[in-house]
C-alpha positions as CSV (number, residue, x, y, z in Angstrom):
1,X,22.3,229.5,89.7
2,X,25.3,228.3,88.4
3,X,27.3,230.9,91.1
4,X,25.4,229.3,93.6
5,X,26.4,225.6,92.3
6,X,30.0,226.4,91.5
7,X,30.0,227.5,95.4
8,X,28.4,224.5,96.2
9,X,31.1,222.2,93.8
10,X,34.0,224.0,95.6
11,X,32.8,223.3,98.9
12,X,31.0,220.0,98.8
13,X,33.5,217.5,100.4
14,X,32.8,215.2,98.2
15,X,32.9,217.1,94.9
16,X,35.3,219.5,96.1
17,X,36.4,220.7,92.8
18,X,36.9,224.2,91.1
19,X,34.7,225.3,88.6
20,X,35.1,228.7,86.7
21,X,32.0,230.5,85.0
22,X,33.0,232.0,81.6
23,X,31.2,234.2,79.3
24,X,32.5,233.5,75.6
25,X,33.0,237.0,73.7
26,X,34.0,235.4,70.9
27,X,32.8,232.3,68.5
28,X,34.9,228.8,68.4
29,X,34.4,227.2,65.0
30,X,31.1,229.3,64.1
31,X,29.3,228.7,67.8
32,X,29.2,230.5,71.1
33,X,27.5,229.1,74.2
34,X,25.8,231.0,76.7
35,X,28.1,230.4,79.3
36,X,30.8,227.7,79.7
37,X,32.0,225.9,82.7
38,X,35.4,225.1,83.0
39,X,36.5,222.1,85.0
40,X,39.7,220.8,85.7
41,X,42.1,219.3,83.0
42,X,40.9,221.7,80.4
43,X,37.3,220.1,80.3
44,X,34.4,222.5,79.8
45,X,30.6,221.8,79.9
46,X,28.7,224.2,77.7
47,X,25.2,225.7,78.7
48,X,22.6,227.2,76.2
49,X,19.5,229.2,77.8
50,X,16.7,228.7,76.2
51,X,14.4,231.1,77.7
52,X,12.2,233.5,75.7
53,X,13.6,232.4,72.5
54,X,11.1,232.3,69.3
55,X,10.8,228.6,67.8
56,X,12.8,229.0,64.9
57,X,15.9,230.2,67.7
58,X,15.1,227.4,69.7
59,X,15.9,224.8,67.3
60,X,18.6,226.7,65.7
61,X,20.5,226.3,69.3
62,X,18.9,222.9,69.8
63,X,20.3,221.6,66.2
64,X,23.7,223.3,67.3
65,X,24.5,221.2,70.1
66,X,25.8,218.2,68.2
67,X,28.5,220.5,66.8
68,X,29.8,221.7,70.4
69,X,29.7,218.2,71.8
70,X,32.7,218.1,69.3
71,X,34.3,220.8,70.1
72,X,37.5,220.4,71.9
73,X,37.1,219.9,75.5
74,X,33.4,219.7,76.0
75,X,32.4,217.1,78.0
76,X,28.4,218.0,78.0
77,X,26.2,220.6,76.3
78,X,23.2,221.5,78.2
79,X,20.4,223.3,78.1
80,X,18.1,225.4,80.7
81,X,14.7,227.0,80.0
82,X,13.2,229.0,83.2
83,X,10.1,228.9,82.0
84,X,9.8,225.2,81.7
85,X,12.8,223.0,83.7
86,X,13.2,222.1,86.4
87,X,16.0,224.3,88.3
88,X,16.9,221.5,91.0
89,X,16.8,218.6,88.7
90,X,19.0,220.9,86.0
91,X,21.2,221.8,89.2
92,X,21.5,217.9,89.8
93,X,22.4,217.2,86.2
94,X,24.8,219.5,86.2
95,X,26.6,218.3,89.4
96,X,26.1,214.8,87.8
97,X,28.7,215.9,84.7
98,X,31.2,217.5,86.8
99,X,31.3,214.6,89.5
100,X,31.7,212.5,86.3
101,X,34.4,214.7,84.7
102,X,36.3,214.8,88.3
103,X,36.6,211.4,88.2
104,X,38.4,211.5,84.7
105,X,40.6,214.8,85.6
106,X,44.0,213.7,84.3
107,X,45.9,216.0,86.9
108,X,44.1,214.0,90.1
109,X,45.1,210.9,87.9
110,X,49.1,212.4,87.4
111,X,49.1,213.4,91.6
112,X,48.2,209.9,92.5
113,X,51.1,208.5,90.4
114,X,54.5,207.8,92.6
């Protein structure tokens, strides 16, 4: 699903932005999101997969979201549970974040400056 969205974001005329999918191998400040969507301008979206987790692990992951948001360059932290979340709604949410962050991309502003 994430790869499909990355292709969409790169090809959609109104979005047309490059997003890389990263699977972190190491913790950063004691945290390691399941996936990172790396955006232009050194911005990141942390993606947490919540499917198939026990109640305790789920609560631990949810509690870590606020701390993840404080990591350098993190634009947002989103969670997805395939068992209970609507995939289309998740895609729309991610697209909204990508579009919002594209508007904040400092390289775009610099390119337009004389």
